[in-house]
N, C-alpha and C positions, 0 to 999 in steps of 0.2 A: 813448598806450596802444596796444598791439598786440593784435589779436584773432587768436589762433592756432586754426585749426580742424583737428583731427586726424581725418582721414577713415578709414573702414573700408576695408581692402584689398579689391580686387576680384578679385585673382588666386587661383585655387584653390590650396589647401595653403599659403597665405601667412599665417602666424600671428604674424609679427614686428610690432613697433611701434617708432617712432623716439623716443618719449618715454615715460618711466615715470610712474606716479603721483607719485613723489618729484619728478620733473622738472616735472610740472604744478603741484605745490604751490609749487615755487621760482619758476615763471613767474608765478603769481598773486601771490605775495608781492612780486614786483618791480613790481607795479602793472598787470599785463596781464590780459587775458581769455582763457579757453580753453574751447573746445567740443570734446567728444570724441564721435564717433559710436559707437553701440552696434555690437557685432560678435560673432557667434557663433563666429568663428574665432580671434580674437585670443588669444594665449597668456596675457595678463594680463587678468583679468576686469574687466568694466565697473564692478563695485561698488567696486573699489579706486580707480578714477578718480572715481566719484561722491563718495567720502569726502573728496576734496580740495575740494569745493565748486564744481567746474567745471560748466558746462552740459553736458547730455547730449542728443544728437540721434540721429535714426534713421539707419541706414546709408544712404549715398548722398545725404543731405540737403545735402551741401556745394554741390550745384548751385544751391541756394536761399540760400546764405550771403550776408551783406552784401558789397557790392562791395569793401570795404576789408579783409575777412578774408583771411588768408594760409592757404591750404589745404596741409596737411602730410600726406604719405603716403610710402610707400617705393617700391613697384613700380608698374608701368604702369597707366594708366587703361583702361577699356573702349574699344577702338579705334573703336567705333561711336557713341561719345558725342558731345555737342555741342561747338561751338567753346568755347574756354576764355577767360573774361574775368577770372578771378582771377589773383593771384600764387600759383604752386604751387611747393612744395618737394618734390622726389622724384628718383628715379633715372630720367632720361628715356631713356637709351640712344638718343640721336638725333644724336650729333656725330661718329661714326666710321664712317659709311657703312652703318649698320644699315638693314635694309630698311624698317622701320616709322618711321624717323626723320622723313623729309619730311612724312608725313601728320600726325604729332604737331605738328611745327613749324607747319604750315599752320593747325591748329586754334588754336594760340596767336596766330598772325598775324591770323586772321580775327576772333577774339574780343578782340583787343587785350590779351591776358593776357601773363604773363611766367613763364618757367621758371627756377627757381634749382636747377640740377642738383646733387644731393648729391655726385656724383663730382668736381665742380669747385670745391668749397669747400676752398681750400688756404691754408696759411700763407705768409709771405713766402719761405720756402725752396722752395715748390712742393709740400710734403707735405700730403696730405689731413688735415683736422682731425678727421675721424671716418671709420672704415671698419669694415666687417664682415669684413675680410680674414682675420683669424686663424681665425674660425669657418667661413669659406668653405673655407679650406685644410683644416681639420680634418675637416669633413664631406665634402669632395671626396675626400680620401684614404680615408675610411671607405666611401663609395659605390664607389670603385674596388676596394677589397678585397672588398666584397660581390659585385661583378660577377665578380671573379677566383674567388671561392669557388663561385659558381654554375657557372662553366665547368668546374670539377672534378667536379661532380655530375651534369651533364646535357649532352647534345649541343646542346640548343636554348638560345637566349639567355635570360638571366635576370639578376637577379631580376625578378619580374613588376612590382613596384613598390617604392618607397622609403618607409619610414614616418617619422613624426615622433616624436621622443623627448622625454621629460620632462627628461632631463639626460644628461650625458656618461657617467655610470656605467652607465645602462641601455643606452646604445649600445655601450660597450666590452664589457659582459657578452655582448651578442648577437654581437659580432664575434669574441670569443674562442671562442664555440661554433661560429660559421661556420668559423673557421680550424681548429678541432679536427676538425670533420666533413670538411673538405677534405683534411687530412693523413691521416685515416683511410681516405680513398679512394685513397691512395697518392701524392698530390701532394707535391712538394717544397715546403718553406717558401718563400713568395715573397719577392722583394726589390723595392725601390722606388728610383726615381730622381726627385728633386724638383728642378725648375728654377725658380729664384727662391727658393731655400731661405733666403736671408738677410732676406727681407721678411716682412711680417705674414702674408701668405697662406701662404708657404712654411713659416714657423715652425709654423703650425697643422698642416700636412700632416706635417711631420717629427715633431711631438709625438705625433700619432695613431699613426704607424708605430712609434715607439719605445715607446709605451705597450703595444704588442702584441709587442714583442721582435723586430721586423723589421729587417733590414739596410737602411740608407738611404744612398744616394749623394746628397750635397748639392752642387748646382751653382748658380752665380749668374753674374753678369756676366763674371767672369774666365774661366770655363770656356766661355762661348759667344761670346766676343769675336771669335774667328776667323771666325765667320759660317757655319760648317758645311762639310761634312756632319757629322752627329753619330751615328756608328754605335754609340757606347756606349749610346745610349738603347735600341737594339734588343736589348741584352744583359741587360736587366732584365725582370722579370715585369710590373711596373707602372710607368708614367710619369705623374707628376702635374705638369701645367703650371700654374705660378702667375705667369706673366708676361703682363701686359696687352698686347693687340695694339696695335702702333704701327709706324710706318715703319722704325724702327731694329731691330726684332726679327726675327731670321732665321727661316727655316723649320726647325722641329725634326724633323718627321716628314713627308717628302715622299710623294707618291703612290707613288713607286717602292719605298718601304719596305714597302708592304703585301704584296708578293709576294717580298720579299727574305728570306733566311734570318734568323730572329729567334727570340728567347725571348719578346719582348714580346707580351702578349696583352690588356692593358687600358691604355687611355689615359684618365685623368681630367683633362679640360680644365676646370680651375676658372675660368679667365679667360673661357671660353665666348663667343667672338666669331666664330661660323661665318660670319656674313654680312658680316664686316668684310673690307675689301680687304687687310688685313694679318694675316689669320689664320695663325698659325705652324704649324697642324696642318690643312692643306688636304685632308684625306682624308674629311671629313664636311661636311654642308651644313646641318643643322638642330640646334637645341638639343634637349636631352633634358628630360624632366619627371619629377616624382615618380611619375606613373602609367605613364610609358614611359621608363625611365631609361637606355636605351642605344641605340646604333646599331651593328649588326653590320656591320663593314666587310669582313671576310673570314672564311670558314668554316674557313680554315687547312688543315692543322694548323700551329701552334696557331691557334685562332680569334683574331680581333682585334676587340675591342669598344671603342667610344668612349662615355664618359658625359660629358655637358656640360650640367649643370643650372645655370641662371643665378640661382637663389635658394637656393643650398645652405645658408646659415645658418638657413633655415626648418626644417631638420632638427633643430636644437636652438634653438627659438625663445625660450625663457625666458632662457637664458644669453647668447645673441647679442643679444637686445634690451637687456638690462641693460648689457652691455658697450658697445654702440654708443651708447645713449642717454646714458650717462655721458660719453662722448667729445664728443658733439654739443651737450650742454646749454649749455656756455659760449658757443657761437656763437649758439644760439637766443636767449639772453638779450641779444644785441646786435641783435635784429631791429628795435628802434626806430631803429637807424642802418643801415637796409638798403642805403643808398647808399654805405656805407663798408665797409672791412675785407673779410672773406671773401666777403660777399654781393656786393660790387661786382665782384669777379672773376668770379663765376658769372653776373652780369647781363651783363657784357661778352662772355662766351662765348656766351650766348644771343643777344645782339644781332647778333653776327658771323654766326651760323648762320641765324637767322631771316631775315636780309636776303637770303639766297641762295635762299629758296623763293618 
């Protein structure tokens, strides 16, 4: 029997969850145990989980969970927390040179725990078995458009913050009004270039733009294979980067582009790896947040703002949670064979990196 402990997220504005009540019911029906921590922020209410017959715990009580419990969350833990003795399933953001990675890995090493990083649960072809990619791209393009609309209405950076929406229809309705207001200010309708348009993330960004009637240039590996430079990016109002940072990815927007002649005024970096050695947009250094959604790189004209929020699907937490949880559930149901399949690959990745700290 596996004991899966679903922790409350600690990150502000994080309302997503990686398993739905339907998934909990399926997990229990397979002969396993589930504990779900209460959370005031989670988009799916605790009563829906309680109805499955699972155990309910207080937020943060995972630190007192039995040694054999597998702790399941999505985003990062409190960096000031204790050493980690459990097996944890989450996005660790620790393997690509991120600044906080070594500290997290040391906590696992000191506590003799294990990280099964959700980003590295892959099938035999190397494709991730579950990803928030579509909704990350969708929300990233939406935030980019909101930043562009704010540029048309004021000289100062904006918007002040990014909200969470109950569903895509509410988001689209607000974006339509933002676009209408910007055009009323005399702005020309923006156009967008999406790099990585053939992937999950890129398809979400493209769908958002097309839902609003925007012109979209779709680029993928074929268009970027020559390695740059890419002056075409500067000829668009918005650039949405949907390519994960890695050694093979070229620089899309170099520092020299900031002061070059350009139409480009907003970059939505959905992949959001500013601290990575392989950041393809090396004109900014820190991620954005829902409360501080952009970095102004240049006052222009035109201005150049970068938005790079690393939990974008939280903008649409209900839809993104249901989508992701449905993708991940088949793998969760194999946790009784955690030394095999997708879990073995994630464990091997952890072992290789924890050995270096």
